[in-house]
C-alpha positions as CSV (number, residue, x, y, z in Angstrom):
1,M,2.0,-18.7,-11.9
2,I,2.4,-21.5,-14.5
3,K,-0.8,-21.3,-16.9
4,H,-2.0,-24.8,-17.7
5,P,-4.3,-24.9,-20.7
6,N,-7.1,-26.5,-18.8
7,W,-7.1,-24.0,-15.9
8,D,-9.9,-21.3,-15.9
9,F,-8.7,-19.2,-13.2
10,T,-6.5,-16.0,-13.6
11,T,-5.3,-15.9,-9.6
12,E,-3.8,-18.5,-7.5
13,V,-4.0,-18.0,-3.7
14,V,-2.1,-20.1,-1.5
15,I,-2.7,-20.2,2.1
16,A,-0.5,-22.1,4.8
17,A,-2.5,-23.6,7.5
18,L,-2.0,-25.7,10.7
19,N,-5.1,-26.5,12.8
20,E,-7.3,-23.6,11.5
21,E,-10.6,-25.1,11.5
22,D,-12.1,-22.0,13.3
23,G,-11.0,-19.6,10.4
24,V,-10.2,-21.3,7.2
25,G,-13.5,-21.7,5.7
26,L,-14.4,-17.8,6.2
27,T,-11.2,-17.0,4.7
28,I,-11.7,-19.0,1.7
29,D,-15.2,-17.9,1.1
30,E,-14.0,-14.2,1.6
31,I,-11.3,-14.9,-1.1
32,S,-13.8,-16.5,-3.5
33,E,-16.0,-13.6,-3.1
34,S,-13.4,-11.0,-3.6
35,L,-11.4,-12.4,-6.6
36,S,-13.3,-13.8,-9.9
37,L,-11.7,-16.8,-11.1
38,C,-9.3,-18.0,-8.6
39,H,-7.8,-21.2,-7.5
40,I,-7.4,-21.4,-3.8
41,L,-4.4,-24.0,-2.6
42,V,-4.3,-24.9,0.9
43,I,-1.0,-26.1,2.2
44,D,-1.7,-28.2,5.3
45,G,0.9,-28.6,7.9
46,H,-0.8,-31.9,9.0
47,S,-3.6,-30.3,11.2
48,Y,-5.0,-32.5,14.0
49,D,-8.7,-30.8,13.7
50,K,-10.7,-30.6,10.5
51,T,-8.7,-27.8,8.5
52,T,-8.5,-30.0,5.4
53,E,-12.1,-31.0,5.6
54,I,-13.6,-27.6,6.1
55,A,-10.9,-26.3,3.2
56,K,-12.2,-29.1,0.8
57,D,-15.9,-28.3,1.6
58,H,-15.1,-24.7,0.6
59,G,-13.6,-25.4,-2.5
60,A,-10.0,-25.4,-1.7
61,E,-7.3,-27.8,-3.2
62,I,-5.2,-29.5,-0.6
63,I,-1.7,-30.5,-0.4
64,F,0.3,-31.5,3.0
65,Q,3.5,-29.9,3.9
66,D,6.7,-32.3,3.8
67,G,8.5,-32.3,7.0
C-alpha cells in the first residue's frame, strides 16, 4: 500500500464486485467493524443492480473495472 500523507487509514481492503447488491453492504459493514482505520475500495465490473450505490452508502470508494 502506498501511504499518502492525507490518508488516515492503516489498511486498504479491495473488494471486486459484480451485481452484489444483496451482500455488499453487509460485507463492508463487517469489514469496517473488524478493522479499525481501514479504507474500503470496491472495484465494480459495471453492475446492473444497485451494488455501487449500496457500497457508497456504506462508506466505500468505488472505481470501475476497465474492459
